[in-house]
C-alpha positions in Angstrom: 137.6 98.6 98.3 141.3 99.5 98.6 143.8 97.6 96.6 147.5 97.7 97.6 150.2 95.8 95.8 153.3 95.9 98.0 156.5 94.0 98.9 155.8 93.0 102.5 156.1 90.5 105.3 153.2 89.5 107.5 152.9 88.2 111.1 149.8 86.9 112.6 149.7 87.0 116.4 146.9 85.5 118.4 145.8 82.0 119.4 148.2 80.8 116.7 151.2 82.5 115.2 152.1 82.6 111.5 154.7 84.3 109.4 154.9 85.2 105.7 158.4 86.2 104.6 159.0 89.2 102.4 157.4 89.0 98.9 155.2 91.0 96.6 151.5 90.6 97.5 148.1 92.0 97.1 146.5 93.6 100.2 142.7 93.9 100.1 140.9 96.3 102.5 137.1 96.1 102.2 134.5 98.5 103.4 133.5 96.1 106.2 137.0 96.6 107.7 138.3 93.2 106.7 141.9 92.9 105.5 143.2 90.0 103.5 146.6 89.2 101.9 146.8 87.4 98.6 149.6 85.9 96.5 149.4 85.5 92.7 148.1 81.9 93.0 145.7 79.8 95.2 142.7 81.1 93.1 140.7 83.4 95.5 141.9 82.1 98.8 144.0 84.5 100.9 147.3 83.7 102.5 146.1 85.3 105.7 143.3 87.7 106.7 141.5 89.4 109.6 137.7 89.3 109.6 135.5 92.1 110.9 135.0 93.6 113.3 138.5 94.8 113.3 140.5 98.1 112.9 143.4 99.0 110.8 146.2 101.2 112.2 148.5 102.6 109.5 152.0 104.0 110.1 154.8 104.5 107.5 155.9 101.1 106.5 153.7 99.2 108.9 150.0 98.2 109.1 148.5 96.7 112.3 145.1 95.1 112.0 143.5 94.3 115.4 140.3 92.4 116.0 138.0 92.5 119.1 139.8 89.6 120.7 143.1 91.5 120.5 144.6 89.3 117.8 146.9 91.2 115.4 147.9 91.0 111.8 151.1 92.9 111.4 152.1 93.9 107.9 155.6 95.3 107.4 155.7 97.1 104.0 159.0 97.5 102.3 157.8 99.0 99.0 154.3 100.1 97.7 153.8 99.4 94.0 150.2 100.3 93.7 147.6 101.9 96.0 144.0 102.6 94.8 140.5 102.8 96.2 137.3 101.9 94.4 133.6 102.3 95.3 131.9 99.0 94.3 128.5 100.1 95.4 125.9 97.8 96.9 126.2 94.2 95.9 122.9 92.5 95.1 124.2 89.2 96.5 124.5 85.8 95.0 121.4 84.6 93.1 121.3 80.8 93.0 119.6 79.1 90.1 116.2 77.5 90.8 117.4 74.0 91.4 120.0 75.1 94.0 117.5 77.2 95.8 115.0 74.4 95.8 117.7 71.9 97.0 118.6 74.2 99.9 114.9 74.6 100.9 114.2 70.9 100.6 117.3 69.8 102.4 116.5 72.2 105.3 113.0 70.6 105.5 114.5 67.1 105.4 117.7 67.7 107.3 117.9 64.1 108.5 118.9 63.3 104.9 122.4 64.1 106.2 122.1 61.6 109.0 119.9 60.5 111.9 119.7 63.1 114.7 120.6 66.1 112.5 118.7 69.4 113.4 118.6 72.6 111.5 120.0 75.8 113.0 119.2 78.1 110.0 119.4 78.5 106.3 121.6 81.2 104.8 123.7 81.6 108.0 125.5 85.0 107.6 129.2 85.3 107.7 131.6 88.1 106.7 132.3 86.5 103.4 128.8 85.5 102.5 126.0 83.2 103.7 126.5 79.5 104.5 123.7 77.6 102.7 122.7 75.6 105.8 124.1 75.5 109.4 122.9 72.5 111.4 123.9 70.2 114.3 124.6 66.5 114.1 123.4 63.8 116.5 126.3 64.6 118.9 125.4 68.4 119.0 128.4 69.3 116.8 128.0 72.2 114.3 127.9 71.4 110.6 128.2 73.8 107.7 126.6 72.6 104.5 127.4 73.9 101.0 124.8 73.0 98.3 125.5 72.8 94.6 123.6 71.3 91.7 126.9 70.1 90.3 129.7 69.7 92.8 133.1 70.9 91.6 136.4 72.0 93.1 135.3 75.6 93.5 132.4 74.6 95.7 134.8 72.7 98.0 137.1 75.8 98.1 134.1 78.0 99.0 133.1 75.7 101.8 136.7 75.6 103.1 136.7 79.3 103.4 133.4 79.3 105.4 134.8 76.6 107.7 138.0 78.5 108.4 136.0 81.5 109.4 133.3 79.7 111.4 135.9 77.7 113.3 137.2 81.0 114.7 133.9 81.4 116.6 134.2 79.7 119.9 130.4 79.4 120.2 130.4 77.3 117.0 133.7 75.5 116.9 134.5 72.8 116.0 132.5 73.1 112.8 132.5 70.2 110.4 131.7 70.5 106.7 129.3 68.7 104.3 129.5 69.3 100.5 126.1 68.3 99.1 125.2 68.2 95.4 123.2 66.2 92.8 126.5 65.3 91.1 130.0 65.5 92.6 133.0 65.5 90.3 135.8 63.0 91.3 138.3 65.8 91.7 136.0 67.6 94.1 135.5 64.4 96.1 139.3 63.9 96.4 139.8 67.5 97.5 136.9 67.3 100.0 138.3 64.1 101.5 141.7 65.7 101.9 140.1 68.5 103.9 137.9 66.2 106.0 134.8 67.4 104.3 132.0 64.8 103.8 130.4 64.6 100.4 126.6 63.8 100.1 124.9 63.1 96.8 121.4 64.5 96.8 118.4 63.0 95.0 116.2 65.9 94.0 113.1 63.8 93.3 113.5 61.9 96.6 113.7 65.2 98.5 110.5 66.3 96.8 108.9 63.0 97.8 108.3 61.7 94.2 111.1 59.2 93.9 109.6 56.1 92.4 112.1 53.5 93.5 109.6 50.6 92.9 109.4 51.5 89.2 113.2 51.2 88.6 114.8 48.1 87.2 118.1 48.8 88.9 
């Protein structure tokens, strides 16, 4: 991974255009070819990025990142404050705890828990920034990405948001809707999800396992 801290401006030219005025930012160049631009806020979400496959063309004071569709991320560099490269080795990947792994498996087996007419595309759908827990279709045939947590918090909504931004760039999948599913969902996460048009679903682990004893409950 290459880390560059530089004062730069950024222009994205493609289906949409976007401009970032000059400021000091972190430029990340990963081994998969992806390039992302970060400010010193917004947690881990980049200001702009180009997903692989793409290529980086470097000239003095100017980077141009081009993807297979011909879209360009043009970075004009005024001053480089830091430039280093680090070998991170092979990442073992995210290891979910037992409950989350079981929730994913059970929800895939009972995908109509999300709604009548839902059908599974696949579990662990691969993307350039990690696998989506479940990719499925709703009753109208629309694509839906599902992020599953045992306890739903803001970082899970942020994670799903990043997946949706990437998946919606694929014309074969777009438009892609989002579902944030968890056994418990914090109020702040629900508010953020609603603001981003992401539907929240509370999962009953025992019901998914087929052992929910609703007749034995007083309330």
